[in-house]
N, C-alpha and C positions, 0 to 999 in steps of 0.2 A: 749479308747476314749469314751467320754460321748455320749450316744445315741442321745441326743438332738443336739449336735454339728454335729454328723454324718448326721442327717436329714437335718439340715440347709446347710451343705456343699453339700449334694446331690441335694438339691433344687437349690442352686446357680449354680452348674455344669449343671443341667438340663436346667435352664433358659438361661445360656450362650450359650449352644449348640443349643437350640431352636432359639435364636436370630440369631445366625450365619447361620443356615440353612434357616430360614425364610427370611432373608435379606442378601443374599450372597455378593452383591455389593452395597455399598452405593452410588457410582457414576458410571455412564457408562464411559468406557474408550473412548477417542476420536476416531472417525471413520475416517479411511483413505479414502479419496475420490479421486478416479482416475479422472484425468482431462478428459474431453470429447474428447480430441484429443492428439495424440502423435506425430504429425507432425505440422509444421507451418500452421496457418490458417489466412485468410484475415478477418480483421474487417473493416467494412465500414458503414458510415452513410451519410446523405446528405451534411455534411460539410468536412469530411476528411476520410482517410483510412490509415491503417498500418497493418503490419504482426504481429500476436501474435505468439511468439516463441513456439516451441514444449514444452509441459509440463506446459505451462502457461494457465491460465483461467481467465475469468471475475469474478468479485466479486459475481455476481448472480449465476454463476456456482458453485463457492466455497460454498456459503451459501445455495444454493438450493431454493432461494427465491429472491424477488425483492430487490436490493441493493439501499439504500437511499443515494443518492449522497450528498456530503458536499456542503453546500451553501457558505461557506467561507473556501475554501480549505486551510488547515493548516494556517489560519489567513492571507492569502495573498490577500483577497478581490476578489477572483475569484470563479466561480461555477464549480464544478467537472462535467465533461461530461461522462467520462468513466474511470474505473480503472481496471487493470488486475494485477495478482499476480502469483508467482511461488509456492505459498503455496499449499500443498496437503491436509493439515489437518487444520480445522478451528482454532485449538489451536496453529498453527505455527506462528501466528501474528508477534511477534517481531523477528522471525528467518527467515523471508521471505523478498523478494524484490518486489517492486511494481512499476508500471508505471501508470500514470494518465494524462489525458488531462483535463485542466481546462480553462475557458474562461471568458472574461468580455468585454463589449463594451469599446472602447477607448474613454475616456472622451473628450468632445469638449473643446473649449477655448484654442487651441494651444498646448494641451498636446499631446506629441508624445510617442512612445514606450519607449524610453530611459528615459524620465522624469518619466513616470509611474513606470518603473522598479526601479529607484532610490527612488521614493517616497515610494515604498513598502519595499525595503530591507534596506535602510539607517537607519531607526529607529531600525531595528532588529539586526544589525551588532554587537552591544556590547554584545548581548546574544548568538552569534554564535561563532564557532571556525573553524579554517582551511578554511577561506573564500578565494575564488578565483573567480574573475570576468573577463570576456573577451567577445569579439565579437564572434558570432557563424556563421559559413558558411559551408554549405554542398552543394551537387549538386542541391537540391531542396528547401532548407530553408536557411534563414539568419535572424539573430536577435542578442540577447544577452544571455549570459550564466553565471550562477553562481553555484558554488559548495560550500557546507558548511556542517558542522555538527551542529545539533540543538537538544536540548532536547524536546521530545514530550511525555508526560507521564513519565514513569520510565526510558526508555533507551535513549541514544543519537542516533539519526538517521543521516545517511549520505544522503544528497540531491544533486541532479544535476537538476537544473531547466533551461530550454531553453525557452526564450520568443520570439515569432514571432508574426507578425501582418498580417491579411488578411481581406480586406474589412472593415477597421475601427473596427476590433475585435481583441483583444489580445488572443492568445492561449499560454498556458504554458504547455510544455511537461515536466513532472516532474517524475524523478526517485527517489525512496528512499528505504532505507533498512538499515540493520545493517552494521556499518562500516567494520566489519570483512567479511561480505558476499558480499559487494558491488563489489569488484574486480572479484569475482567468476562469476558473471553474466554480466560482461562487454560485452561479445560477443552478448548476448541476447539483451542488451540495444542498442548496435550498429545496430543490425538487425532491431529493431523497428525504430530507427532514420532514417536509410537509406531507409526504406520502407514508411515512413510517407509522405503522399501527400494530398494536398487540392483538393477537388472535383471541 
């Protein structure tokens, strides 16, 4: 072998190995964040309270910083008040299930909960699939419910939105997640619903 080629190959090998050891990881792997609690926990503010299921956490706890609530929660014209998730890793996003409470004043002029509900969803229905609407009644809440699948970004999400009214304010209790995982967390979602109370 030509000595010149041998020197060039040796230099290339040396540079390759140097780069490998100087920069061993180009990206840090996702950090698994343990939820701050492994048993159910009560969330309460001045408006409402509910039980956060074991293994779930608020978005602030997941991200380790202040969560910026959506001002137009999924384009529904409501402001997000709180969101929790079963995600353990920040990168879990599309593989997690979420629960949020969003609200908006009930507009005057004779608008009631049902009218506002239809004004919100009727224009969206052509872009949704597997839509089901019904009245919602539990021991402590009554209102309207809609379940549907909707594209948001890359994946299709499964939603279950429950609309209730308290003191001329609309509250939407919204569950969403991957359609494949939605059934997996059905018991957690029911725990949240059964524990939800207005203050």
